[in-house]
N, C-alpha and C positions, 0 to 999 in steps of 0.2 A: 504494498499498498503507499511507504512511503517513496519508493522511487517513481510510484505511479503520480505520488502529487508532484514531486520536484520537475519532473519532466515537463508537465505542461506549464510551469512556473516559469522554469529557464526557457521554454519555447517562447513564451510571452514574451520575455523581456528582450530576447533577440530581433523578433518580430519589430517591438517597439524603437530599438536604436536601429535596427534597419528603416524603418520609417523617419525619424527623425533625420538619418545621415542623406536619405534620398531628398528629405525637402530642403537640408544645407546647401547640398549640391545643387538643386534644383534652382534657388535662390540667386541670383545674377548679382553682384554686387561693380560698382564701380572699382573699388581697389584691389578687388581680384581679378575680373574679368574684363573692364572696359580700360583701366588706365595701361594696360600691357601692349593693348593695341595702339591706344592713342600716341604713347611712346617711341614705339619701332616708328610706326607707318606715317605720323602726323607733324610731331613734335619739329621734328629738321627746320619745317617753314613755321608752325603755328607755335612761336615761343619769341619771346619780347625783340628779339633780337635777331630776327627770324624775317623774310620775305612777305608772309601772309599777314593780312589785315590785324588779325588777334590772336590770341594766345589760348591753347588747349593745355596746360600743363596742370591743372588743379581741379578739382571735382565742380569746385563752383563754374569754372572758365566752361568745362565740356556741357555740365546740367542746361545752362543757360541757353545752349544750342544744340540741345539734342537731338528734335524735329529736325533739324534742319541737317546735322551731321547725319541722320538714317536715311534720310531723303538722297544725299548726295553720294554716300556712298551705296546707297540701293540701284541707282541709276549709272553707278561706276564714274560719276563728273568726279570723285575723290575717291582714292588718290590719285592726281590727274595722271594716265598712263593712253596716249593717244593709238601708238603702231598696234595692229591687230596681232595676237601672240602666235606664235607659233612661224611667222612670216618673217622670219630675220629675228634672233636673240641678244638682248642688248644687255649690256650692264645697268645695273639700277632700276630692272624693273619695276615699277609701283604697283600696287594694288592688293586688293582685302580677299582671302579665301570667299566660299558662300557661308562659311560655316562662321566666318568675325563678322561677316553682315548680318548673319539671324542673332547671333550673340547680342549685336546693338541695339537691333530691334527687338530681341527678348527683353533686354535690359529695362527698356522703356515701358514695354507692357506690364511688366513684373513691379513698377512706381519708382524706378530710377536710384534703388537703394546706395549709400554711399560703401556699406560695410566694413566690417574692422578695420581700425590703422595697422595693424600688425599684416595685412594682406598686401599693402601698397608696393608694389616695386621701388625702388631706388629711380629718382627722379633722372633722366639722361643730363650727361654734362659734357657743356664743350669748355675744350682748352682757353679758348679767347673767343672774342667776335668773329673769330676769322676760321672758316671750317676746317681748313687745313693747316691749322697752327700759326703761329708768329710769322709772317712773310721775310725775307731778306732786303726786300724792297718796297716802303709802301708810297707811291706817289699818288697826290690827288689831283682833281682837277685845279689850277691856279688860283680861279677867282669863282664863287659862286655864281651859278644863275638862278632868274628868279620867273620860271613858268606863268602866264598870265592867269588870270582866273578862268575863263571862259574862251572859247573859239573852236578850229579844227586841231586835230590832233600835230604835233612838232615831233617833226625830225631835226635834229640840231647838231652838229659835229663839235667837238669840244676836244681840243690841244694839250697833252699831257705829257711833260718832258720827263724823258727817265733816266735819271741820273746816274752815271756810272763812268769812274775813272779809266776805265779797261774795258776791253770787250769781256762780257760774260755770256753765259749760257743758260736759258731761260729752261726748266722743266714742266711750270705750271703757273697759271696766272687763274688767282680769285678776283672777281669784283665784286664791288661792293656800295650799290646802288646808293645808299643813304636818305633815301627817300623814295622807297619802293611802290609805294603806293602810288606815282604818279609815272612809274618807268614801265611801260609794257616789256622794252628787251632793248637789248644793247649790242652792239657789232664794233670792234674792237679791228682795226688794220694797223700797220707798223710804217713811218716816213721817215724812211732815211734822207730825204732829201729838203725837206725842208720847206717845202711847197705850203701845208696843209700851215704850219707856223704863219707865213705870208700872208697866208689867206685869211686867217685869224683877225690879221692887225689890219685890214681894210677898214673895221669901224669899231667903233667904241664899247661893242655890247663883246660878253663872252660867248667862243664859239661862233658858228656861221652856220645858214640854214641847208636844208638838202640829204639827199641822199647818195650821192657820187663820192665817192673815197678820193678822187682826183688821182695823184700818183701815188698814194700810200697802198701799201699790197698787203698779202698775206705774212704771216709769222713764218716763213719759210716751209710753207705747207702744214699750216695749224691754221684753224678756225678757234677764233678767239670770239666766244658772245656768251650771254646772259640771257637766261627767261625765269620767271616767277618760278621758285622749284628747284632748279636747276643745282645739282649738285657737281662742285666742282671738279676736276680731275685733277688728281698727283701727278700723272705724266710719270717720265723715265728720264735717265740721263741720257739713255741710250738714244730718244729722236728729239732730243734739246735742239732749243732754235738761238739765232743768235744776235745779241744785241751790243752794238757798237755805242761809243760815244757819241753824242749830238744826236740819238736817235729820238722819233717823239711817238708818241701810242695816240692816233687818232680815233677819239669814241664819239659813236654815233649814238645817242640815244634817242629812243620813239617813246614818247610821252604825252600824257593824256589829261588836260587840262581836270581838275577837280571842283569847282565852283569857287575859289578861294586862289590868291598866289602863293605858288609855292616853290620855296628855295631848295636847291638840289647842288651837293658838291659831293660829287663821286669819289672813291677811292679804289686802284689797283693796287694789289698785291703782288709781287712777283716772287718766286722762287727758284734759286740757284741750281743748277746741276755742276757738278765736279768737274768738268769739262765739255770741252767739243761732243756733240753727237757721232755714234757710229754710221747711223744711217737718216736719209733723210726725204720724207713723203712728199707727197705734190697734191695739188687741190683740182680737182676736173668736177668743172661747173656745166651740167647740162640744161638746157631751158628754150623757152621760145622768147622772142621780142615781136613778135607779130601778133599778137594776141588783140583782139577785136568782138567783144560778146555784145550781140543785139539786146536790146531791153528785151527781158521776158523769156529770151533763151534759159530752158532750165537743165541743160543737158551739152554744153560748149567743151570740146577736148582737146587739148593738147598733146603732142607727142616728140619725144627728141632721141635719137639713138648717136653713143658712138661706141665705135670698133676699137677694141685695146691692141696696141701695135707690142704690147709687149706683157708679160706676165706680170701679175700685181697679185699684193693682198690690200681688202678693202678695208679700213680700219675704222671710220665712223660715217656716219652720213647726213646729210641735212635737208629736209624739204622744207621748201617757202613757196606760200601763196599766201592773198591777201583776204576779204573778208566774201569773195565772191567761191575761193574755192571748197568744191566740196567733196573729192575724194584726190587722193595721191599715192600713188603706187610705183614701186622701181623694182627693177628686177634684171638679171645676167641670162642671155641666151648665151649657151656654151657652146663651144664649135663641134660639138658631138649631138647638137638638137637637146640637150637638157635644157631648162630654164630651173634658176638658181633665184629663189625669191629673196630679196633686199629690205623691202620697207614697205606696209600699205596700211595708210588710215584713210579708214573708210568714211568717217565724220570729220573731215579737216574743220580747225577751229584755229582763225588766226589767233585767238588769244591763247593758246595752247602749244606753244611753238620749242622745238628743240634740238638740239644734234644727239644723235643716238652713236653710241660705241657699242661695237661688235665685242659679245663674251669673248668669242676666238675669231683671230682675221678672215675673213673669207676671201680666199685662193680664188682666183679667177686668171685662166691660162688667157696667152694670147690669141687672139682672132675670135675671143667673147665680144659680142656685145650689146652693151650696156643700156636699158630701154627705160623711158621716164613716158608714162602716163597720167596726167591728171585730168579732171575734170571740173566745171565751174556750173554753178544754177545763179541767175541774174533773172528770178522770178520774183514775184510778190511773195511766195509760197518760203522764201528764206528768210529765216525771222532774222540773220545775220547780214544781209542786203542794206547796205549803207543810206540805197536811195529810195524813196518812197514818193513815188512809184518809181520801178526800175528807170535806168537809164541807160543808156551805151556806155561800155568800160572799157577802156582799148589798155596798152600796157602802159606804165607809169609808174614812176618811183614814190607817189603818195599812196596811202592808204587806201583811198576812195577809186584809186584806178587800180589795176590787177598786175602780178607778174606771176610768174611759174618757172621755179630753179630745182635743181636737183646738185648739191653739193657733196662730191664725196673726199674724202683723204683716204690715199692709197699711198702703199709701199711696193715701189718695184721690187720685185723678188730676187733680182740682180741691181748693183746699187751703181752698175755701169750702166744701167738702163734709164737712168732718170733724166739724163741731155734728150734722149731720143724719145720720151714721153713727152716732156715739156713743150719740145719742139714739133712735135704732131698734132699733139693738143692746143698748144696754141694759136694754129692758122684755125681752126674750126673755131674756139672762144673769139677769135678777133672780129671775123666776120659777124659773129652775133652781137656783137658789143654794137658795130655799127649800126647794125638793122636796128637795135635798140633806141640807140643817140637819133637816129634818124626819126623814128616817132615820135621821140619827146621834144625835136624841134619841130617838128608837125604840128605839135597840141602848143606849143610853146616858141615862136619862131623869135622871138628878142632874148631870149634866155641866152646871154651872152657866155657863161659859164659852160652851159653845152654843148655851144657852138664847138668853145675850145679843146674841152674833152673829147667831142667827134674828131676836131684837127690832131689831135694827138693817136688816136686809133689810125688815121688815115695815111699819117708819116708810118705808123709800125705795120702797116699791111702793105707799105711803098707806094700809094696811092697820092703820089707829092702835089699833084696840081688841085686836087679836090681837098687836100689840107689846108694848101695857102688861101683858097677861097672860105675857108671856115675859119682859119685865122682873122680874115678881112671882116667878116661878120661880127666875131667876139669883139673885137675892136672897134667896130662902128657903132656897137650896142653899149660898151662901156672902155671910151679911150683910157681909161683911168688901169685898167687891167696890167699890170707890169708882168705878172706870171704869163700873160700871152705874148706881149711884148718879146720878151727874153726867149720863149721857145721859136718864136715869128722868124727873130732872129737868127738864131741856131742854124734853124733849116733853112733858111736864104741862105747862110756862109756856106751850108753845106754843098749847096747846090751853085756856089762861086757867085754868087747875087750878094758883093762884098758891100756896096754902097748902101744896098737897101738893107741888109742888116745892121750897117754901121748906125743908120738912120732912128731903126726901130732900138736899138739897146742904146740910145745915148736917151732915146726919148724916154725909158724905162728909167732911167737913170736921173733925171731930172723928176721924174715924179715920185722916185724910190732911192736917193743919191746914196744909201750905204747897201744898195742889194748887188752880193758879190759875186752871184753867178754875170749879172750883168754887165760887171768892172772885166769878169774875168774872158767871156766872150768876146767883149768889146775890144779888150785888149788882144786878143786873139787875132780877130778882125782887120785891126789896124795892124798889125804885124804882116798880115797876110797880104795887105796894101803896100805896103814897104813905108811905112807911118808910124817906124819902129818909137822914135820921142815923143809921139804923141801917144801911143800904145803904154809905153815905161809905167806913166802914173797908176793905169790901170790896174796892171799887173803887178806893182807894188802894195795899193790896197789892197789885193787878194792876199798877198802873204801875211799883210797888217793884221787882218782878221783871220786868216786861216793859215797859219805858219806852216802846218803838215802839208801844205801844198806847194811848199817851194821848190821842190825837188819835183813833181808832177810839169811845173811851169819849164822848168830849164828842158826836162825829156823834151816837150813840147816845142820849146822854140829850137831846140837842136832839129828836131825833123822840118822844121819848114825850113832853116837856113839849109838843107840839103839840095 
């Protein structure tokens, strides 16, 4: 009897304890169930120093936006990740599992309980406000800029000096907008010519308008950019890029007015490599400049291709379009007929752009054809259409215009193949740029800067007569544009039109007396005309400003004496 009495009693205890344990497990709490999700997937942006507009580091922050968090995670708008999964495998792929999304909703349904403090995991910690740690060099915009309270999107370029006392090599760059709520995205290029600095000096305002980078170039085959939520890449010594004395970083900001005047003074952090790189990548950009989308067109398409002349590995990929972009897709047609997917964004969103680094480099043999296919929706059904009612939209640099580019960073399998790849691709790129700038001029015939840029592209493609026409038009619309006068003078001197060259170079110096490139080229042109005494003061001025050029000047004069 005793045994019979005890067994039901023990069984009852076991059942009760089991029920309580199940109830505790079923009660979803912030500290045990939600905080780990938020800390891992949201906190990098949603923290006081992050790029997001609010923090999500504690219970009060999250409960205040619980319904919003549930909605944006269920729709997979957050965490932001646009590429189709499995069509290319990228570093840092963001996203929640189905179970994590259900857990957030279950927590809300069960009353949004905080739970025991002991269940709360440690908050994530950051070594500094720089995600990659303290940089070796921090360079800010020299002067703060104030964005107007109202008006259209603003694209403005700021020249940031990168002060180094010797040639250094950069393995990583981290950008701090310092006012992330007004910055849609940032693009950075390297200017070793001083052209951007001179352009910045044309007026008293910090920076200058436009989306043209002029003579600035990519950083030795690296794309430098920032978008909301982007995690900076730590880089590697083996693929570092060169930074020489006197180099400027040209920072282009796409800014959105907020309804009040907003100051901004961004910073750039540079991380030094131990030495020169072992390999150097190249940037390939596919795209179309003849975009012309009729009002109401819901499925306008563009396509571009490029056949690789050498074996390469694709490291990163960056698709770009504006508000009408609907779908962006890129793939490779291999020589054996197979197709290699690279990236596919089925629902393009201008507000969530990024460049994507492959988890493993994608090998593509010589003879592979790179293909980009984009579609655009210019109908009233497109909620992102900036025009209501829809208008005809053509290629252009403003956000209300349209673009279609695909940039790939590739590494030739053999370092010796890099010059061949760059020469081959340059021909394609040059013709596309000429087409694009001709369309820009058709839209804005008096844009002197665009005429000058087109002139330089014509020179690069050896269409010199067309280049001279564009130089003349640039100076007709802006006689004070000394950069155009100097480049025109150089081109005239190369064609042995020395008297005309001298006139333009002298006029450039009349307008900007300390322009060292004008002094140098005027001195050489005068020397070629046999007017060495008149040339010498200009060459002396070059040496005074740039002592390192003294040997080069003497070598040039020796060549002319022969």
